[in-house]
C-alpha positions as CSV (number, residue, x, y, z in Angstrom):
1,V,0.0,0.0,0.0
2,R,2.9,2.4,0.9
3,E,4.4,1.9,-2.6
4,A,1.1,2.5,-4.3
5,L,0.6,5.7,-2.3
6,L,4.2,6.8,-3.2
7,Q,3.4,6.2,-6.9
8,L,0.1,8.2,-6.6
9,E,2.1,11.0,-5.0
10,A,4.6,10.9,-7.9
11,E,1.7,11.2,-10.2
12,G,0.3,14.2,-8.3
13,L,-2.9,12.4,-7.2
14,V,-2.2,12.3,-3.4
15,A,-0.2,14.5,-1.1
16,F,1.3,13.4,2.3
17,E,0.6,15.7,5.2
18,P,2.3,15.4,8.6
19,H,0.0,13.8,11.2
20,K,-2.8,13.3,8.6
21,G,-1.3,10.7,6.1
22,A,-2.2,10.8,2.4
23,T,-5.0,12.9,1.1
24,A,-6.3,13.3,-2.5
25,T,-5.0,16.4,-4.3
26,K,-7.6,18.8,-5.6
27,L,-8.1,19.5,-9.3
28,S,-6.3,22.7,-10.3
29,A,-6.8,25.0,-13.2
30,T,-3.2,26.3,-12.6
31,Q,-1.9,22.8,-12.9
32,V,-3.9,22.2,-16.1
33,D,-2.3,25.3,-17.6
34,E,1.2,24.2,-16.7
35,L,0.8,20.6,-17.8
36,F,-0.9,21.2,-21.0
37,E,1.3,24.1,-22.0
38,L,4.4,22.0,-21.4
39,R,2.8,19.2,-23.4
40,A,2.1,21.5,-26.3
41,M,5.7,22.7,-26.4
42,I,7.5,19.4,-25.9
43,E,5.1,17.3,-28.0
44,G,5.1,19.8,-30.8
45,D,8.9,19.6,-31.0
46,L,8.9,15.8,-30.7
47,L,6.3,15.5,-33.5
48,A,8.3,17.8,-35.8
49,A,11.5,15.7,-35.2
50,S,9.6,12.5,-35.7
51,L,7.9,13.4,-39.0
52,V,11.3,13.7,-40.8
53,H,12.0,10.0,-40.0
54,I,8.7,8.3,-39.2
55,T,8.1,5.1,-41.2
56,D,5.0,4.1,-43.1
57,D,4.7,1.1,-40.7
58,A,4.6,3.4,-37.7
59,L,1.8,5.5,-39.3
60,A,-0.1,2.3,-40.1
61,Q,0.3,1.3,-36.5
62,A,-1.0,4.7,-35.4
63,K,-4.0,4.1,-37.7
64,N,-4.7,0.7,-36.0
65,I,-4.4,2.3,-32.5
66,L,-6.8,5.0,-33.7
67,V,-9.3,2.4,-34.8
68,N,-9.1,0.7,-31.4
69,L,-9.4,4.1,-29.7
70,E,-12.5,5.0,-31.7
71,S,-14.1,1.7,-30.8
72,A,-13.3,2.2,-27.1
73,L,-14.6,5.7,-27.1
74,G,-18.1,4.3,-27.9
75,K,-18.1,2.0,-24.9
76,E,-19.0,2.8,-21.3
77,N,-16.6,2.2,-18.4
78,A,-13.6,2.1,-20.8
79,A,-11.7,5.2,-19.4
80,N,-8.6,3.2,-18.7
81,T,-8.5,1.9,-22.2
82,W,-9.2,5.4,-23.7
83,S,-6.3,6.9,-21.8
84,E,-3.9,4.2,-22.7
85,L,-4.8,4.1,-26.4
86,N,-4.7,7.9,-26.6
87,S,-1.1,7.9,-25.2
88,D,-0.2,5.0,-27.5
89,F,-1.5,6.9,-30.5
90,H,0.5,10.0,-29.7
91,N,3.6,8.1,-28.8
92,C,3.4,6.2,-32.1
93,L,3.4,9.5,-34.0
94,Y,6.5,10.6,-32.0
95,S,8.4,7.3,-32.7
96,G,10.4,8.6,-35.6
97,A,12.1,11.2,-33.4
98,S,14.5,8.8,-31.6
99,R,14.5,11.1,-28.6
100,P,14.0,8.7,-25.6
101,Q,14.6,11.4,-22.9
102,T,12.0,13.7,-24.5
103,A,9.6,10.8,-24.9
104,S,10.1,9.9,-21.2
105,L,9.2,13.5,-20.2
106,V,6.1,13.4,-22.4
107,N,5.0,10.2,-20.7
108,I,5.5,11.7,-17.2
109,L,3.5,14.8,-18.3
110,N,0.8,12.6,-19.7
111,K,0.6,10.5,-16.5
112,N,0.3,13.7,-14.5
113,A,-2.4,15.0,-16.9
114,D,-4.2,11.7,-17.1
115,R,-7.0,12.5,-14.6
116,Y,-7.7,15.7,-16.5
117,I,-7.7,13.9,-19.8
118,R,-10.2,11.4,-18.5
119,M,-12.4,14.1,-17.1
120,H,-12.2,15.9,-20.4
121,L,-13.3,12.7,-22.3
122,L,-16.0,11.7,-19.8
123,W,-17.6,15.0,-18.8
124,A,-16.3,18.0,-20.8
125,G,-17.2,16.9,-24.3
126,G,-13.7,15.6,-25.3
127,I,-15.0,12.4,-27.0
128,S,-16.7,14.2,-29.8
129,K,-13.6,16.3,-30.7
130,A,-11.0,13.7,-30.1
131,E,-12.0,11.4,-32.9
132,S,-12.0,14.0,-35.6
133,E,-8.9,15.8,-34.4
134,H,-6.9,12.5,-34.2
135,N,-8.0,11.6,-37.7
136,D,-7.0,15.0,-39.0
137,L,-3.7,14.8,-37.2
138,L,-2.9,11.4,-38.7
139,A,-3.8,12.6,-42.2
140,L,-1.4,15.5,-41.9
141,C,1.3,13.2,-40.5
142,K,0.9,10.9,-43.4
143,E,1.5,13.9,-45.7
144,R,4.6,14.6,-43.7
145,N,3.3,18.2,-43.3
146,V,5.4,19.2,-40.3
147,E,4.1,22.8,-40.0
148,K,0.4,21.9,-40.1
149,S,0.8,18.7,-38.1
150,V,2.5,20.6,-35.2
151,A,0.0,23.4,-35.4
152,L,-2.9,21.0,-35.2
153,L,-1.3,19.0,-32.3
154,K,-0.8,22.2,-30.3
155,Q,-4.4,23.2,-31.0
156,H,-5.5,19.8,-29.9
157,I,-3.6,19.9,-26.6
158,L,-4.4,23.6,-25.8
159,G,-8.0,23.2,-26.9
160,S,-8.3,20.4,-24.4
161,R,-6.7,22.6,-21.7
162,D,-9.2,25.4,-22.3
163,E,-12.2,23.0,-22.2
164,I,-10.9,21.4,-19.0
165,K,-10.4,24.7,-17.3
166,A,-13.9,25.9,-18.3
167,F,-15.3,22.7,-16.9
168,L,-13.4,23.1,-13.6
169,C,-14.6,26.7,-13.4
170,E,-18.3,25.7,-13.9
171,R,-17.9,22.9,-11.4
172,E,-16.4,25.4,-8.8
173,L,-19.3,27.8,-9.4
174,A,-21.9,25.0,-9.0
175,E,-20.2,23.8,-5.8
176,G,-19.9,27.4,-4.8
């Protein structure tokens, strides 16, 4: 249990407080800003580096992941699957970069953003946009259009940020 709590702390989901133990961390619009802005910067650079060297096999694999993601998005209680396939899709697009340190940073950021991404998909309307944006991104990547691919990826990430923050603000007002 202690190791699980330490892992949750590393992912920003719990905080240890003296004489209280572990408590769940609150959702934070400030944290959303930081996580998603970092993701947009780093993932944009990673995608640009990847598209120069990405293989047709990697793009075909990304398409297969996308098909599985679209199938999972239509099912209830599949949030774990959605999150994993979403990360797999993006990581597949970054595979041509051969930048393991940067990919590791992206995975850490995505782990820390995971609860916000799930919230976005489940409650903030993310499912309807994710499918079309992912398909559009894959099409641009297949064209090896670096500039448009990076712009769309950043729009995809920052658009999610804005929708998550709006959802959090509405929730705060309702709890008010």
